[in-house]
C-alpha positions as CSV (number, residue, x, y, z in Angstrom):
1,X,35.0,58.8,-16.0
2,X,33.1,62.1,-16.4
3,X,33.4,63.1,-12.8
4,X,36.4,65.2,-12.0
5,X,35.7,65.3,-8.3
6,X,38.4,63.8,-6.1
7,X,36.5,61.0,-4.2
8,X,37.9,58.9,-1.3
9,X,36.9,55.7,-3.0
10,X,37.7,56.8,-6.6
11,X,36.1,55.9,-9.8
12,X,34.3,52.6,-10.6
13,X,33.6,51.5,-14.2
14,X,31.1,48.6,-14.6
15,X,31.3,47.1,-18.0
16,X,28.5,44.8,-19.1
17,X,24.8,44.7,-18.5
18,X,21.7,42.9,-17.1
19,X,21.4,41.9,-13.5
20,X,25.2,41.4,-13.1
21,X,25.8,45.1,-13.8
22,X,22.9,46.7,-12.2
23,X,22.9,44.7,-9.0
24,X,26.5,45.7,-8.6
25,X,25.9,49.3,-9.4
26,X,22.9,49.6,-7.0
27,X,24.7,47.9,-4.1
28,X,28.0,49.9,-4.6
29,X,26.1,53.2,-4.8
30,X,24.2,52.4,-1.7
31,X,27.2,51.2,0.2
32,X,29.6,53.9,-0.8
33,X,27.2,56.8,-0.2
34,X,28.6,59.1,-2.8
35,X,32.2,58.4,-1.9
36,X,32.8,56.7,-5.3
37,X,31.9,57.8,-8.8
38,X,30.2,54.8,-10.4
39,X,29.5,54.5,-14.1
40,X,27.9,51.6,-16.1
41,X,28.8,51.1,-19.7
42,X,26.0,48.9,-20.9
43,X,27.5,46.5,-23.5
44,X,25.1,43.5,-22.7
45,X,24.1,40.9,-22.1
46,X,20.5,41.8,-21.4
47,X,18.5,39.8,-18.8
48,X,15.7,37.6,-20.1
49,X,13.5,34.9,-18.8
50,X,12.8,34.3,-15.1
51,X,14.9,33.8,-12.0
52,X,14.3,31.5,-9.1
53,X,15.9,32.9,-6.0
54,X,17.2,31.9,-2.6
55,X,15.9,33.5,0.7
56,X,19.1,35.4,1.2
57,X,18.3,37.7,-1.7
58,X,15.4,39.2,0.3
59,X,17.8,40.4,3.0
60,X,20.0,41.9,0.2
61,X,16.9,43.7,-1.1
62,X,16.3,45.1,2.4
63,X,19.8,46.4,2.5
64,X,19.2,48.1,-0.8
65,X,16.0,49.7,0.6
66,X,13.7,47.9,-1.9
67,X,10.1,47.5,-0.8
68,X,9.2,43.8,-1.4
69,X,5.6,44.4,-2.3
70,X,6.5,47.1,-4.9
71,X,9.3,44.9,-6.2
72,X,7.0,41.9,-6.6
73,X,4.4,44.0,-8.5
74,X,7.1,45.5,-10.8
75,X,8.6,42.1,-11.6
76,X,5.4,40.0,-11.9
77,X,6.8,37.9,-9.0
78,X,5.4,34.9,-7.2
79,X,6.5,33.4,-3.9
80,X,8.9,30.4,-3.6
81,X,9.0,27.9,-0.7
82,X,11.6,25.7,-2.3
83,X,12.2,23.4,-5.3
84,X,10.3,20.2,-6.2
85,X,12.4,17.5,-7.8
86,X,10.5,15.2,-10.1
87,X,11.5,11.9,-11.7
88,X,15.2,12.1,-10.8
89,X,14.5,8.5,-10.1
90,X,11.5,7.6,-12.4
91,X,8.2,8.1,-10.6
92,X,9.8,9.6,-7.5
93,X,9.5,13.2,-6.2
94,X,10.8,15.1,-3.3
95,X,10.8,18.8,-2.2
96,X,14.0,20.6,-1.2
97,X,12.0,23.3,0.7
98,X,13.4,26.2,2.7
99,X,13.1,26.3,6.4
100,X,13.5,23.7,9.1
101,X,12.8,20.0,8.9
102,X,10.9,18.8,12.0
103,X,12.4,20.0,15.2
104,X,15.3,19.1,17.5
105,X,14.2,16.6,20.1
106,X,16.3,16.3,23.3
107,X,19.2,18.0,21.6
108,X,19.3,15.7,18.6
109,X,18.7,16.7,15.0
110,X,15.3,15.6,13.7
111,X,16.5,13.5,10.8
112,X,18.2,11.0,13.2
113,X,14.7,10.2,14.7
114,X,13.3,9.9,11.1
115,X,16.2,7.5,10.3
116,X,15.6,5.4,13.4
117,X,11.9,5.0,12.5
118,X,12.8,4.1,8.9
119,X,15.3,1.5,10.1
120,X,12.4,0.1,12.2
121,X,10.3,-0.1,9.0
122,X,7.9,2.7,10.0
123,X,8.5,6.2,8.6
124,X,6.6,8.7,6.6
125,X,8.3,10.6,3.8
126,X,10.6,13.3,5.0
127,X,8.7,16.0,3.2
128,X,5.7,15.8,5.6
129,X,7.9,17.0,8.4
130,X,8.8,20.3,6.6
131,X,6.0,22.9,6.9
132,X,7.2,24.7,3.8
133,X,7.1,21.5,1.7
134,X,3.6,20.6,3.0
135,X,2.3,24.2,2.4
136,X,3.8,24.3,-1.1
137,X,2.3,21.0,-2.1
138,X,-1.1,22.3,-1.0
139,X,-0.5,25.6,-2.9
140,X,-0.6,27.6,0.3
141,X,1.7,30.4,1.4
142,X,2.2,32.8,4.4
143,X,5.2,34.8,5.6
144,X,7.1,33.6,8.6
145,X,5.7,34.3,12.1
146,X,7.9,36.3,14.5
147,X,6.5,34.1,17.3
148,X,9.1,31.3,17.9
149,X,6.4,29.1,19.4
150,X,4.5,29.1,16.1
151,X,5.2,26.4,13.5
152,X,5.1,29.4,11.0
153,X,8.4,30.7,12.5
154,X,10.2,27.8,10.7
155,X,9.2,29.2,7.3
156,X,11.4,31.3,5.0
157,X,11.0,32.0,1.3
158,X,12.5,33.2,-1.9
159,X,10.8,34.7,-5.0
160,X,10.3,34.0,-8.7
161,X,11.2,37.2,-10.7
162,X,11.0,38.3,-14.3
163,X,14.7,38.9,-15.0
164,X,14.4,41.8,-17.4
165,X,12.0,43.7,-15.2
166,X,14.2,43.0,-12.2
167,X,17.2,44.4,-13.9
168,X,15.1,47.5,-14.7
169,X,14.2,47.9,-11.1
170,X,17.9,47.7,-10.1
171,X,18.8,50.1,-12.9
172,X,16.3,52.7,-11.7
173,X,17.6,52.3,-8.1
174,X,21.2,52.7,-9.1
175,X,20.5,55.8,-11.2
176,X,18.5,57.4,-8.3
177,X,21.7,57.0,-6.2
178,X,23.8,58.9,-8.7
179,X,25.2,56.2,-10.9
180,X,25.9,57.3,-14.5
181,X,25.0,55.1,-17.4
182,X,25.6,54.9,-21.2
183,X,25.4,52.3,-23.9
184,X,28.6,51.4,-25.7
185,X,30.7,48.7,-27.2
186,X,34.2,47.8,-26.0
187,X,36.8,48.2,-28.7
188,X,39.9,47.6,-26.7
189,X,41.0,47.0,-23.1
190,X,44.2,49.0,-22.6
191,X,46.7,47.6,-20.0
192,X,49.3,49.4,-18.0
193,X,52.7,48.5,-19.4
194,X,54.3,48.3,-15.9
195,X,51.6,46.8,-13.5
196,X,49.5,44.9,-16.1
197,X,46.4,46.5,-14.6
198,X,43.7,47.9,-16.8
199,X,44.6,51.5,-17.6
200,X,41.5,52.3,-19.7
201,X,38.6,50.7,-21.7
202,X,38.4,52.2,-25.2
203,X,34.8,52.3,-26.6
204,X,33.9,51.9,-30.2
205,X,32.9,55.6,-30.4
206,X,36.4,56.6,-29.4
207,X,35.7,57.4,-25.8
208,X,38.3,56.3,-23.2
209,X,36.8,55.1,-19.9
210,X,39.3,55.4,-17.0
211,X,38.8,54.2,-13.4
212,X,40.5,53.0,-10.3
213,X,38.3,49.8,-10.3
214,X,36.8,48.0,-13.2
215,X,34.0,45.5,-12.8
216,X,33.6,42.9,-15.5
217,X,29.9,42.2,-15.7
218,X,30.0,41.0,-19.3
219,X,28.8,37.5,-18.5
220,X,30.5,34.3,-19.6
221,X,32.3,36.3,-22.4
222,X,34.4,37.7,-19.6
223,X,35.6,40.6,-21.8
224,X,37.9,42.1,-19.2
225,X,39.1,39.4,-16.9
226,X,39.2,36.6,-19.4
227,X,39.9,38.1,-22.8
228,X,42.0,41.1,-21.7
229,X,43.7,39.9,-18.5
230,X,43.8,36.2,-19.7
231,X,42.9,34.9,-16.2
232,X,42.6,31.0,-16.6
233,X,39.2,29.3,-16.5
234,X,38.8,26.1,-14.4
235,X,36.5,24.0,-16.6
236,X,34.0,21.7,-14.7
237,X,32.5,20.1,-17.8
238,X,33.8,16.7,-16.6
239,X,31.8,17.1,-13.4
240,X,28.6,18.6,-14.6
241,X,27.4,17.3,-18.1
242,X,24.9,20.1,-19.1
243,X,26.4,22.5,-21.7
244,X,23.4,23.9,-23.5
245,X,20.0,25.3,-22.6
246,X,16.8,26.3,-24.3
247,X,14.0,28.4,-22.7
248,X,10.7,29.9,-23.6
249,X,7.6,31.3,-21.8
250,X,4.1,30.1,-22.1
251,X,0.8,31.3,-20.6
252,X,0.0,30.2,-17.1
253,X,-3.7,29.8,-16.8
254,X,-3.7,29.5,-13.0
255,X,-1.4,30.7,-10.2
256,X,0.9,27.8,-9.6
257,X,2.3,26.4,-6.4
258,X,4.9,28.5,-4.7
259,X,7.7,26.2,-6.0
260,X,10.2,25.9,-8.7
261,X,9.8,22.5,-10.5
262,X,13.0,20.7,-11.5
263,X,12.1,17.7,-13.6
264,X,14.5,15.1,-15.0
265,X,13.7,13.8,-18.5
266,X,15.7,11.5,-20.8
267,X,17.3,14.5,-22.5
268,X,18.3,16.4,-19.4
269,X,16.5,18.5,-16.8
270,X,13.6,20.9,-17.0
271,X,12.8,24.0,-15.0
272,X,9.4,25.5,-14.6
273,X,9.3,28.9,-12.9
274,X,5.9,30.4,-12.3
275,X,5.4,34.2,-12.8
276,X,2.2,36.1,-12.8
277,X,0.5,35.2,-16.0
278,X,3.4,33.3,-17.4
279,X,5.4,30.1,-17.0
280,X,9.1,30.3,-17.7
281,X,10.4,26.9,-18.8
282,X,13.7,25.6,-19.9
283,X,15.7,22.5,-20.6
284,X,19.4,21.9,-19.8
285,X,20.9,19.3,-22.0
286,X,24.2,18.2,-23.7
287,X,24.7,19.4,-27.2
288,X,26.6,16.3,-28.4
289,X,23.8,14.1,-27.2
290,X,20.7,16.1,-28.0
291,X,20.3,18.5,-30.9
292,X,18.5,21.8,-30.6
293,X,15.4,20.6,-32.4
294,X,15.0,17.5,-30.1
295,X,15.7,19.7,-27.0
296,X,12.9,22.1,-28.0
297,X,10.5,19.2,-28.6
298,X,11.3,17.8,-25.1
299,X,10.8,21.2,-23.5
300,X,7.5,21.8,-25.3
301,X,5.8,18.7,-24.0
302,X,2.8,19.6,-21.9
303,X,3.1,23.4,-22.5
304,X,0.2,25.4,-24.0
305,X,0.9,26.2,-27.7
306,X,-1.0,29.5,-28.0
307,X,0.9,32.4,-26.7
308,X,4.3,30.7,-26.5
309,X,7.4,32.9,-27.0
310,X,10.1,32.1,-29.4
311,X,12.7,29.8,-28.0
312,X,16.1,31.1,-26.8
313,X,19.2,28.9,-27.0
314,X,22.4,29.5,-25.2
315,X,25.6,27.7,-24.4
316,X,26.4,26.9,-20.7
317,X,29.9,26.7,-19.3
318,X,30.3,25.1,-15.9
319,X,33.4,26.4,-14.1
320,X,35.1,29.4,-12.6
321,X,38.0,31.8,-13.2
322,X,41.1,30.9,-11.2
323,X,40.8,34.3,-9.6
324,X,37.7,36.6,-9.8
325,X,39.7,39.6,-8.7
326,X,42.9,40.4,-10.6
327,X,44.7,43.7,-10.1
328,X,42.2,46.5,-10.4
329,X,39.5,44.3,-12.1
330,X,36.9,42.2,-10.4
331,X,34.5,39.8,-12.2
332,X,30.9,39.6,-11.0
333,X,28.4,36.9,-11.9
334,X,28.8,35.0,-15.1
335,X,32.2,36.6,-15.8
336,X,33.6,35.0,-12.6
337,X,32.0,31.6,-13.2
338,X,28.8,29.7,-13.4
339,X,27.2,26.3,-12.7
340,X,23.9,24.7,-13.8
341,X,21.1,26.5,-11.9
342,X,19.6,23.3,-10.4
343,X,19.6,25.1,-7.1
344,X,18.7,28.7,-8.1
345,X,22.3,29.9,-7.5
346,X,22.8,32.3,-10.4
347,X,21.6,35.4,-8.6
348,X,23.3,34.3,-5.4
349,X,26.6,34.2,-7.2
350,X,26.1,37.8,-8.2
351,X,24.9,38.8,-4.7
352,X,27.7,37.1,-2.9
353,X,30.3,38.6,-5.2
354,X,29.0,42.1,-4.7
355,X,28.7,41.6,-0.9
356,X,32.4,40.5,-0.8
357,X,33.4,43.4,-2.9
358,X,31.8,45.8,-0.5
359,X,33.4,44.2,2.5
360,X,36.8,44.1,0.8
361,X,36.6,47.3,-1.3
362,X,39.9,48.5,-2.7
363,X,41.5,51.5,-1.0
364,X,44.6,53.5,-1.8
365,X,47.7,51.7,-0.7
366,X,46.0,48.3,-0.4
367,X,48.3,45.3,-0.6
368,X,47.4,42.0,-2.1
369,X,45.7,40.7,1.1
370,X,42.2,42.0,0.3
371,X,42.2,40.5,-3.2
372,X,43.5,37.2,-1.9
373,X,40.7,37.0,0.7
374,X,38.1,37.9,-1.9
375,X,39.3,35.1,-4.2
376,X,39.6,32.6,-1.4
377,X,36.0,33.2,-0.2
378,X,34.6,33.2,-3.7
379,X,36.3,30.0,-4.7
380,X,35.1,28.2,-1.6
381,X,31.5,29.4,-2.1
382,X,31.1,28.4,-5.8
383,X,32.7,25.0,-5.1
384,X,30.2,24.3,-2.4
385,X,27.4,25.4,-4.7
386,X,28.9,23.1,-7.4
387,X,28.9,20.2,-5.1
388,X,25.2,20.5,-4.4
389,X,24.5,20.5,-8.2
390,X,26.8,17.5,-8.7
391,X,24.9,15.5,-5.9
392,X,21.7,15.6,-8.0
393,X,23.4,14.0,-10.9
394,X,25.5,11.5,-9.0
395,X,22.5,10.0,-7.2
396,X,20.0,10.2,-10.1
397,X,18.2,6.9,-10.7
398,X,17.6,7.5,-14.4
399,X,18.9,5.0,-16.9
400,X,17.2,6.3,-20.0
401,X,19.6,8.9,-21.4
402,X,23.4,9.1,-21.9
403,X,23.5,12.5,-20.0
404,X,22.5,10.6,-16.9
405,X,25.2,8.0,-17.4
406,X,27.8,10.9,-17.6
407,X,26.4,12.6,-14.6
408,X,26.3,9.5,-12.5
409,X,29.8,8.2,-13.4
410,X,31.7,11.4,-13.5
411,X,34.4,12.1,-10.8
412,X,33.1,13.2,-7.4
413,X,35.2,16.1,-5.8
414,X,36.9,15.0,-2.6
415,X,34.9,17.4,-0.3
416,X,31.6,16.1,-1.7
417,X,32.6,12.5,-1.5
418,X,33.6,13.0,2.2
419,X,30.2,14.7,2.9
420,X,28.3,11.9,1.3
421,X,30.3,9.2,3.1
422,X,29.7,10.9,6.5
423,X,26.0,11.1,5.9
424,X,25.7,7.6,4.7
425,X,27.7,6.3,7.6
426,X,26.0,8.0,10.5
427,X,23.7,10.8,9.3
428,X,26.3,13.5,10.0
429,X,26.1,16.6,7.8
430,X,29.6,18.0,7.2
431,X,29.4,21.8,6.8
432,X,32.4,23.6,5.3
433,X,33.3,27.3,5.2
434,X,31.2,29.4,2.8
435,X,28.3,27.0,2.5
436,X,25.3,28.6,0.7
437,X,22.9,25.8,1.7
438,X,22.2,25.2,5.4
439,X,22.1,21.8,7.0
440,X,18.3,21.2,6.4
441,X,18.9,21.7,2.7
442,X,21.6,19.1,2.6
443,X,19.5,16.7,4.6
444,X,16.6,17.1,2.2
445,X,18.8,16.7,-0.9
446,X,20.6,13.6,0.5
447,X,17.4,11.8,1.6
448,X,15.5,12.9,-1.5
449,X,18.1,11.4,-3.7
450,X,18.3,8.2,-1.7
451,X,21.5,8.9,0.3
452,X,20.3,7.3,3.5
453,X,22.2,6.9,6.7
454,X,23.1,3.4,7.8
455,X,23.2,4.4,11.4
456,X,21.6,7.2,13.4
457,X,22.8,9.2,16.4
458,X,22.7,6.8,19.3
459,X,21.4,9.6,21.5
460,X,18.1,9.3,19.5
461,X,17.7,5.9,21.2
462,X,17.1,7.5,24.5
463,X,13.5,8.1,23.5
464,X,11.3,4.9,23.6
465,X,10.2,3.9,20.1
466,X,6.5,4.2,20.8
467,X,6.9,7.6,22.2
468,X,9.0,8.7,19.3
469,X,6.5,7.4,16.8
470,X,3.7,9.2,18.6
471,X,5.7,12.4,18.7
472,X,6.5,12.3,15.0
473,X,2.8,11.5,14.1
474,X,1.7,14.5,16.2
475,X,4.3,16.7,14.5
476,X,3.1,15.6,11.1
477,X,-0.5,16.4,12.0
478,X,0.4,19.9,13.3
479,X,2.3,20.7,10.1
480,X,-0.6,19.5,8.0
481,X,-3.2,21.4,10.0
482,X,-1.1,24.5,10.0
483,X,-0.6,24.4,6.2
484,X,-4.3,23.8,5.5
485,X,-5.1,26.9,7.5
486,X,-2.9,29.2,5.4
487,X,-4.1,31.4,2.5
488,X,-3.7,30.0,-1.0
489,X,-0.8,31.2,-3.0
490,X,-3.2,33.3,-5.1
491,X,-4.7,34.9,-2.0
492,X,-1.2,35.7,-0.7
493,X,-0.3,37.4,-3.9
494,X,-3.5,39.4,-3.8
495,X,-2.5,40.8,-0.5
496,X,0.4,42.5,-2.2
497,X,-1.7,43.7,-5.1
498,X,-0.6,41.0,-7.5
499,X,-3.9,39.4,-8.4
500,X,-7.7,40.1,-8.2
501,X,-8.4,37.1,-5.9
């Protein structure tokens, strides 16, 4: 490192690029407040395409001091109220929207009342009891209300961001907080002969980068933790069948609904992420079942031909490193592991890794306890994310492609199997440690994919059926009326200077 200053938290070398590197650099610089010398060696990969985010990223932005309106303008962002799943059973659709579903009635979770009415042969779709889902379907958006009495208080939202522009915002933020940066190529990772830790990273130009902490932000290549430290990789390809993706952008003539669309087709699953003036689209498929030409053809159906970008193909690897933190190296983002982004988890994997690193930052004299806890928490988190992705495949109703047979018939991890069994038996949502998705998200995913409870909470039987039916009808009407009164998505974007509406 260039800095010769003795700093309490030492030197941090971040090797890699894109969002993985710059989110880490910006957050560490902000958190350490000049008590660490942070340097990024940009080796790639560069960020491209769009990212669909979870609501938690907005809180992370606030901690970084990012102004949301300025960020949205800089990244051509749109709002996101959830994800709409289309044709996972042919002809079916459901929305896994953010925010609450219905409301607790007499101390009982809402979905038990919904299940009771359904068992009585009289129930509307679950989506109509989620304000975010109703608003998104109408193309409406408003931020949450601070008034707990308002239905708008149940809302929360994520964003759709241009990935390259977003990485640039994070880069500028990091540099403004004193992070040093240079471009380079890794020639060799030199290990200490006694401890096995990384002693230095030698660059192709002959420079030797030395630090107390090395962050591997090189993506799935895992140049440090995988190639140099040889940390084993736990392969989940037997659990999640997608191993290849193609993406492109096309013009978006109108402002889309504040949703990410996730559509199942014979070849795999499509994403559609709306940005200002563009639609980022991609297809996840399996290379030994669908070749690249057929995948591109499937992706291109229904997209405008004029103004389309060149397609980008990449290999996907579902799984994780056995440990994301080994010695004086920590892997962030793709270097630590990855799963198919059915549920917009890629940025959350980076965010959560960085957040844990800040909470368990190495200090002189540290024993193994902090690293062990970092690895325990990280493993639990990505496995719970993985289980949500697996659920979509296991309960798909498609029979028109071999990828769906693989996804439906593959093994189900024990923790997920137990969670499914509990919900099917009595509508109970089992929540483990380090869950990314809250109970309403699991309820929406279960019911949306046809995992229906055989029994409901008997406490829901305290309310007479006629009264319960009238209560739910009134609730449905309130959500619909509230959503119809909201600004359009285009008008909401105009309020932050994004459109001319």
